[in-house]
N, C-alpha and C positions, 0 to 999 in steps of 0.2 A: 504493500500500500504506500502511496506516495506520502511524503510527510504533510503537505497542504491537506490531504484528504483526512490524515489522522488528527490534524488540528481542528479541522471542521468537526470531526465526529466527536472530539472531546468538549467543543463548545456546546454542541447540542446536548450532550450528557449533563455539562453544568448548567444549561440553561432549563432543562427538563426538571432536574432536581430544585432549582429555585423558583420554579413556576408555584403560585398559590394554587391550590386545588380543593375541590369538593369530593366527597365519596358518597355514593348513595346505595352501594351493594357490597355490604361487608358483614360477616356472621360474628358476633362477639365471641362465642364459642371456638370459632376459627381463627382468633386471634392469639390465642394462648401459646405462648412460646416455651420450648423445651424445658429450661431451666425452672420456669414457673409450674409447669405441670409436674415435674419430680419433686418440688418443694410441697406442693398441694397434696401429691399421693402420700408423701412421707408424713404430713401433718393428720391426715385422715386414715392412714392405714389401707390405703387402697393399693392394691397389687397390680402392678403392670408388668407387661412381657419383657421391659427394659429397664435399665437402671443407671444409665449415664445418659449426658447430654448428647453425645455422639450417637448412642444407640437411639435415643428418641429421635434425632433428627434423621437417622436412617430408617426407623420405623414410620415417621410421618412421610417418607417418600411414596408417592401414590403408586399404587399397584392395579387396584380395580375399585370399583364403586362399593363393593361389599367391604373392601379393606379401608375404605374412606369412612363409612359408616361406622366400623367398629371402632375406629380411632375416636371420632366424634363422640360415640357412646363412653368411651373411657375417659375423655376429657370431661364429660358432664358428669361422671360418676366421681370425679375428683373436685367438683363444685359442689361444695355441701353447706356452706354459711354464707350469710350476707356478706361478711367480711371477704371472703372469696370472689364475690361478684364486683365488689367495691374495687378490689386490687385489680381484677383483669380488664375493668374499664378504665381505671387510671392508666394502666400500662399501655392499653390501646391509644388513650390520649397522648402518651409520651410518643409513641410511634407517629401518631398524626403530626406532632411538632416536627419530627425528623424527616417526615416526607412532604411538609408544608402543606399538609391538609387542614384548611381553616375550620371546615364544617362537615359533619358525616351525619348520615342516617343509618343507624346500626340496626341490623336484624338480630333478634335472639328468640330462642324456643322456649318459652314459660313451662309448657307441660312436660318437657323432659326433666324438669326440676321440680314443680309443683306436684306433678303426678307421680313422683318417686316417694312413696311413704316412709323410706328410711331417711330422708332429708327434713322433714317437719319443716317445710318453707311454704309461705303463701305468696300470692301474686303481689300483693303490697310489700312483703320482705323483699322481693326480687327488685321490684321498682325503685324503692326506697334505697337499696344498695347500690345500683348502678347509678343512680342520680347522686349519690355520695361521691362515687368515683369520677363521674363527669364533672361535679362541681370542683373537686380538687385539681383535676386536669385543666379545667378553665382558668382557675386561679393561677395556676402554676405556668401555663403556657399559651393561654389565651385561645385555646381551641374549644368548639362547641359541638354538641351532639344531641339528636333526637332519635326516637326509637320506632321500629317496626317489628313488633313481636308477630311470630308467625305460627299458622296452624301447622301440626305435623300431618303431611298426607297420609301416613300410614295408619293415624288414629283420628279418623272423621268423628267419630262420636265425641270427641273432647272440643269439637269447634263451637257448640252454643255456649257451654261455659266460658271459654276464652273470650268469646266476643262479648258476651254479658259484661266481663270485667273492663275489657279494652274500650268499651263504649261509655264506661262510667266517667263522671266528671273528675273523680280523683287520677284515673289513668291518663286522661287528655291533658289535665292540668300538670301531669308529671313527665309530660314531652313525648307521649304515644301520638304518633302523627298518621299511622296507616295500618292497615292490616295485611300481614303477609302470608304466604302459602309455600312452605318448603318441603324438602324430601323427594323420593323417587316418585317422577311423573308416570312411569309405567305401571299400569293398574289402578292409578288413582287420577282420573281426569279431572279437571276444573269443575264439570258440571255437578260432582259429588258435593261440592261446597257452595253452590249457587245460593242457598238459603243464608248462610252464614254471612256470606258478602252482601247479600240483600240488607240483612239487619244492620251490618255496619255501616253501610252507606246510607241508610234512612237515619243514622245517628251521627251522620257527618264524618265517619271514617272512611277515607278512600281506599280502594283495593289496590294491592301491589304484589300479586303473585308471581313465583317463578313459573316461567313457561318457555316452551321452544328450546331446550337444552338437549336432554336426552330423548325427547319426543320432538316430532316435527311442527310444521304449521297448524296441525289440528288444535295443539295444545295452546298455540297463541290465540286462535280464532275463539277457541272455548273460553279462554281468560276474559278476552274482549266481549263476548256476547252473553256467556253465563255469569261472569264476575263483574261485568262493568269495570273492568281494570283501567286506571289511569296512567298506569307505569308499569312496564313488564320486566321483570328480573331475567336476564339473559336475553331470550328473543332472537339469538342468532340464526337459527334455522328457519327463521321466516323468509329467507333469500330462496327457499325451495318453493315458495308460492309466489310468483310476480303480483298476483292480485291483493294478497296480504300485504306485500311491500308498498303496493300502491295506497292501501287503506292506512298504513302505518305512517306513510309520508304526508298524506292528505290531512291526517288527523294530528299530526305531530305527537304520536304517542312515544314517549321518551323509553328509550331501551337501555338497560344496565348491563353494559357487555363486558365480560371478564376473560381476556384472552387466554391468559395462562391456566386458569381454572378448565376452560374447554379444551385445551391440550391434554391436561391430566386425565380428563374424563373421558378422552377419545372422542370428543365431538369433532374435533379436526386434528389432522397429524401433523400440522406445522404452522407457524405464524403465518406463513407465506399464504396458506391455504384458507386462513381464517376469513370469515365473510365481514369483519370489521370495516374494511376499507370499501367493500361493495356496497354495505348499508349506508356509509356516509355518502359515498358518491351517487346513491340513489336519491338522496336528500332526507333520510331518515335523521330522527333526533336522537343520536347516539352519544352515551356516556361510557367512560371507562372506569373500571372498578377493580377491586383486588379479590373480592369473594371471601376465600378463606386463607389469608396470607401467610400464616405460620404452616398450614398444611400442605400448600402450594410452594412453600419456599419463594415467596414473592413479596413485593411491597407495590404500593401504588406509583411510586418513583420507576420501579422496573417495568411496570405495566406501560406507562407513559413512554419509556424508551423503546420497548419492543413494539410499541404503536408505530413509531417513527421509523426506526432502524430494520425492523423485521417485517411489519406488517404494511409500510409502505406509505403511512400518511405523511402528508406535508406538515409543516409547522402550524399553516394556518388552520388545516383541518383538526389538528392536535389541540389547538386554543379554542376552537369552536366547540371540542367534547368538553373542554373544562367549563366554558360559558354554559353549555347545556345542562352541566350537572348543577349549576346554580339555578337556572330556570327551571328545571324539572323538580326541584327540591320543593318540600313542604314549608318552606320558610314564609312567613308573613310577607305580603309584598314590600313594605318598607326596608325590612331587614333584607330581602332579596335584592332590591334596587342598590342598596349600600354595597353589598357584596360583589355584584356584578360591576359597580363602578371601580371598585378597589381591584378586582382581578383585572380589568381592561387597562387601568393605569399601570399595573405591575407587567402585565405583557409587553407594553410598549416599552417600559424602561429596561426591561430584561433583554429585549430584542436588540436595544443599541447597546447595552453593556457587553454583550457576547458578540455583537456585530453579525448578526443573523437577518 
């Protein structure tokens, strides 16, 4: 590689790391780092199949979806007290600061904790604990978070109880901004959860399900039609249906795209094959996110760098995804406008600084 080319690549990497960012698709349980997991396991007497940071890092390396679910469950087993949730929220806030993430809407799965009788946790316990972690992180680093608790697809019977709590005044005052839907798409189509999402919508809570990841366009269509989704987690396989892409573009339905996650889950075999650029060039409202950064060995900085250097986005396109994340957020209009203005000013300043 010519020296001039290397200098340009270095400038791009420094520029991307310096960009202010917003993240809309990240799972709190998927942010738990190896050292934290080992510490929590030791505190609570939870036996893991690994005992060193190096072994946990290797164990985290994605093999298949069942392996991923096993790790996610093991992490959940190690989260047993309110203090644990405060800690991991605070630690994600620290990671936000390192990645220049100013604002995040964080997904977490209440019933994997409240539904475990050995933990003796309530919904209120969880919300108060993560808000304590959020407040600590905001005070120390100036980052902010809101919450998208999700229904577990594999346990549709829990949906009514969860929605009843999420639509309470206490939950929404505590930072809950949308209803999510996570877990395996296969065997659990969106239509199973139509009533829960209808109740949530009637109480002012928008629908924000995962769709179009391991199942194709039918999952996205189902989320739009049956769940009245206003934002889609993933949605990358929409490209398999031109009519769906046209609909997403026409209605500017935001997509929360997670490139490295999609590679790990074998949705795509390489960044070059990923639909990110195709969706953007079609005019879709795309955002870039990290999903489960600890489990996929990534960060939002890494995702932005892959988007440019491996997926082929221009810097203009990358900046547009960053602005899309703010526009697609559930922030109040005044807060959204303030954050947008800050991002735009910083983009221009950083372009000049790095001569890009």
